[in-house]
N, C-alpha and C positions, 0 to 999 in steps of 0.2 A: 322553522322557515327557513329552507335554505337558501343559498346564491347561486343561479345559476350562472357557472362559469363560458358558455356562448352566448349571455347578453351583456352587450353595451351599457355600463352601468354609469347611468350621473353622482359622485361620490363629492360631499363635503367634507372638506377637513378644517375641523378649529382649532390653531393658533400656525401662527407664521415660521416661531424657530425653526430650530434642527428638522427637532422628534416629524413635526407637520410639514415640511420639504420632504423630509426622506418617503414619509408615507403617501404624501402625493404623488411626489414624481416616482416612486413603484408601483403603483396604480395610472399615474398613464401611461405608463410603458407598457400597459395592459391595453391601453386602445381605448383606457375608460376615459370621459368626459369629469374634470376636478375641478374644485374651487375652494383656493384657500380663505378663510377668513381670520382674517388676523385685525386685532382689537386697538393695535398701536398707531397713530395715526398718520405715521410718517409709512414712503411706499416702499423704504428699506428699513431694518432693525441697525441699529448703530452699534459698532465694534463695540463687543462689550471686554475687548482686552484679556480673553482667557485664552490658556492654553488648556489641551485637553491631549490625553495620552487616548493615540487611534490605534485601540486592542483589533481583534481578528473583525470582530463584525464591521468595525468602522471601517474598515482595508478590503472588504468584502463587500461592502457595499456603495464601497466609490468601484472598485473594481467593473463590481455587474452594472452602473446604471450610469458613470460619469464618460461624458464625449469630451471633454474638455484636454481630454492627455497632456495635462502638467502635472510634479509632482504636487503631492498631497503631503506632506510630511519632512521633520527632519529626524533624522533615527539618534537615538542613546546607549554604546554600548553595555555599560554595565552600569551597575545601581553600586551606589556607595555611602556609607555614613559615616561623619563627621562629629569626634566628642567636641567639648567649647572653645580647645584649644586651635582646632577650627585641623586636625590630625588627621587623617582617616583610620578609623577603627573596624571597619568590615567591609569587602568589596564582594562581592561578586556580577561575573560575566552574564551579561543577557542584554537580548538585543529589541528595545523596544522603541515605536516610532511614535511620532510627537508630531501635533499641528495645532493651530490656532483656530479659536471658534468662525473669525473672522475670515477667513481661505475659504474653511467647513461652509460657511453660509453662503458665501457670493459664489461656487462653486456649482450649489446645489440653488442658487435661486438661476445660473446660467442655464442649466442642462432641465428645471422645471419650469421658468416662464420669460426665456431668454431676458434676463437682465443685464446689460452692461457695463464692467468694473474693471479697473487696473489690475484685476485678479486673474484676469482670465479668459480669451475671446470663449462668443457665444457658440455651440456647437451647428449645429448645421440642420434643423427639424425634422426629423423623421416622419410621413406618410402616415403610419401606421398606429404613430402616437393621440392619446386621445387629448381633449384640450385642454390647456391650461388655465386660468384666473387665479392670479393675486388679490384677493378686496383685502386694500388697510383699513383703516377704522370703521371695522366692524366687531361690537362689540354682541355676541351673541348675548341672548335674553330667553330662551326658551325653545323649547322645541316637544313635538309629539312621535310617537312611534306607536300609534293603535295597531292593533290586529287588521283595524277593520281599514285603514289608511293602505294605499298600494305605495305609497313613498312616506318617509319623512318629513314631518314638517318644522322647517327649524326660523325662528322669529332670529329678529337682529334688530341695532341702533347703530344708523350709521355717524360719521365725525358729528355732520353739518347738522344732527338731530333727526333728521328721516329716520322713520319705524318700515323696515320691508319685511320679508317673509319670504323663502325660496325651497324649494321641496326637489329631496333628493332620491335615490335607491337604496343610499348608506350614509351614515354618520359617522365620524370619528374623533375622537377626544383627544388631543394632541397640544392642549392647552396648557402642560407646565403642571406641577405640584401644587398650585393654587387654582388646578381646571373649576372651570364652571360648568363645565360638560358634567366630570364626575359632580361639584357638587349638584347638580339637577340632581343626578340617579343615584346618589347616596350622600344624602344630608346631613348624615353621622359621623361621616371619615370626616375626619379634621385632620391639619398638620398643626403638628407639634414642633417648639421649640428649641432644642436639645441641648441649651446650657452654656453654647458657645459658637464662635464665626470663625470664618475662613478671611483673612486678607488675603488681600491679590495684588497683583502686581505685574510691571515687568521692565526691563532693562537692558538700549542695546547691547550686545554684547561688545562694541567697539569701546564704549564705554566702563565696562568694567577693567580691575583692578589686573593684575599674570598670574597673582593668585587667585583670584574668583574663576577667572577663566578656566586657570587648572583645574575645577573641581566641580564647574558646571559643562564643558562644552564637552557633547558628547557624551557626558554623563549625567545620569537622574538622581541625584545627591540629596541625602535625609539628616536632619537632625532632630531627634529626641530629647527630652530633659519634663520634671512633671508639668503637668499640666500645657503641657507646649509639641504641637509637631512643624514641622516647617520644609518643604522639600521647594528641588529648584529644577529646571529642565530648560532646555532648547526648545524654541520656537517661531516656525515661519515669521519674518520681519515687512517689514512696508509693502503691502500688494502682496504677500505673500511668498517674498523672495524667502528661498532655502539656501544662498549661499554663502559662505562662509566670511563672516564680518560684514553680511546687511540681518542675522535672524536674531532675537531678541531671548531673555535672560528669564524666562517667567518664573515664577516662586506662588506656593500656596501656603501660607500662613495659620495654624490652626489653633487661637486662642480662648480662652474661658472668658465668659462676661456673663455671669451671673444675669436673666432677664428680670427688671426694672432697675436693675443696677444703678447708680449713677454712671459708671464707664458705659453700658452698654447704652443709655441714655446719651451721653454724648457723643460714639461710634455711629450712632445712625441717626445723629440730629447734623441733615447738613449747612454749609459755609452758608445759606440761605436762611437756617434756621428753620426748614420743612423737616417734619421729624420722616423715617421711611421705615416700614418694617421688617421688611425683610433682604433688601438689597441695598445701597447705596450705592450708586451707580460710580466711575469713573471721573476721578477730580471735585466729588461732591465731600469725600471727607475735609473735615476745618482743621488747621493747618497746625491749630490748641492740639487736637486730638492726635495727627498724622505726628506731631514734632514727640509727643510722650509713644507714642509707638516705637519711635525711632531710639531714642535713649533707652527703653525696656529693651530693643536688639540689643542697643551693643554693652549692657550689662550682662547679657543672659544667652548667648549664643552667640558662635564661632561668629572668627570675626569676616568668614567671605561672605557668611549671612547678610550680619548688619551692615553690609556694605550696600550691597546689591537695595536693603528694605531701603535706608540712609538717598538711595540715587531715583528711586522711581521717581517719577514726575506726578502721575494718575491712578493713584492708587482707589481700592474699591475691596470691599468689604459685602461676606454673605452672611446673612443666620445660615446657621447649618438648624436644619427641620430634618422630619420622618412623619409621610403620609404613603400609608398603600391602601386599594383598593381588592376587598374581598371578588370580585371575579373582572373580568376585564369585556364580556360580549352580552347583550342585552337584547329584549325584545325580542326575541326569538331570530337575533344574530342579524340585524341589521344595524346596530350602534353599538361603539366598539371606542376601550380605549385605550390606549400607548402611550411608552415609552413613562416621564414622569408624570403627566396624569395617572398613569395604573400606579407606580408608586418612585417614590423620588428614591433618590438612593445617596448615603454619603458621598462626599467625592470623595473620602479613604479608597470606597472601590473601584476608581479611574473605571464606572460602566458606565455612567448615564447614554452619552453616546452613543455607545456599544448597545445597550438597551431599547435606545431609541430607534439604530438601524435591525437591531434581529425583530423587533417587533414591528417595523415596517415590510421585511422581505418577508418575514411567516405571514402577514396580513396577505401578502400579495398573492403570496402561494397556494392560500386557503381561496381564495378571490377567482386567482385563476385557474382551483381544479383540485392543484396537488396535494392538498390536505384538507382532510375534513375538519368541521368547526370546533369537536371534540380536539381535534387533534394543536387545533390551534391554540385554543385556551388549555390545553395539558402542558403544550411547550413554552408560554410565554411566561403563563402564572409560576409554574413551579420555579423558572427562573426568576423570576422578580420576586417571591416568596425566600428564594435562598439570599440570593444578593443582600435585598434590602435588609435581612436579618444581620446579615456579615458587615454589614457596613455600619447599622448601631456596635455592636459586638466591639468591632474595631477600635471605635471612633470613643466609647466609653474606656478599654483599658488604654486609649493611648492619651485624653483629656484629663482619666479622674482618678486611673488606677495606678500602681505602686510597679511597672511592670518591669522587668529588665529588659534591655532590646533587643537579644535572642526572641521574645515574643514578640516586637513589632518584626523584625523581619521573617518571624515564620508568619504573620497576619499579612504582610506585601506579599510574598510569595503563592500563598494559598488564595491569595484575590487573583493574580497573575495565573491563574488555569482557564485554559482554554475552554469557553464554553463545553466544546462538544465531548469536555474528556471530564467534567462537573459530576460528581456524584450526590444524590439529591436524596434526600434520606425522605420517610414515610411520612414526614408530615408536611410536608411541602404540597405535597398532590392532596390531600387531605377534603373531601368536598367537592371534587374539577369533575 
């Protein structure tokens, strides 16, 4: 069953974070009517407090679809590696762009459904665009895409308990690594804990010491030790400001926490005693637990990193997990998985947002008739398979291996390969 590029489609996208917004916006710009179903009951998602390395596909997506016309990233001029004393032991000139989850989110919402915010002005609606609906508090409970149906039938439960159904020409699962759509399609595909967590946070750059600013401003800075990796870079500040003095120093600290260990249980139990399984929200880590992390950093890390860890006010944590689906199109080409719902990359790859952007643009090209369904499957699946395995290998070497610094530098340089220049081994195309 193919997609007629001349037909105006009704398309339902499950998931209202970056992947879902990228997908819905790209399809809306083709003139199709789109609906996002987001299970979170809030009309807009809360600031995740996270930085994003904006790779080529992320920037390419905003160049292609963003009409807000404002800067979206801070620029890093080089990569630096420190030893425990805080001295630079390796440096490479490399320009990279860093943005924040909240700026990307509000730019996408402004372009998609006209959400007003302090981050940007809402662009003028183009009459050629399709309609856009963002329905929060809507949890998908099931769907049917039988060949005998003229449309995909999607069931949901609203936040007020009301159950409903809608019919669409196409369904896209963009609902993250714990995807409900994927669970329905592929119940045997699991999301597995990798044995370590990412501890994250930000510090306003003006609150950092001169010594810290010297290694973090306009630089992408790293430290490796046994079972530890930490990195930091500048991201836009309040309201998405990229002005010097108004930016944030963003850090990501990978630390081993064996599953079901006392340390892991303490980390994932919040200040109110509630247990979290994957993500501990900003500001919810108990003071006692975070004090232990600060003490650890002071004993084991360069002083510049220990400083920003001690100064962060709203730390949060993410359990690192692995998941990948064997394919991303189903039922004759009316149901698809994209982004993290297809393959959850470990964050070492700095590719999750780029994957979402690439998948969304490639899906739009297929719907427009620029690519065949087989070409869409081949392009998106080989990238997902390659980078997902790369992230597993990078993370395992970093957290559980005894590799020299040169090996981690090599890993990171390979991960920075532009997608168009990737070499795809035969195994990533098997069965496509």
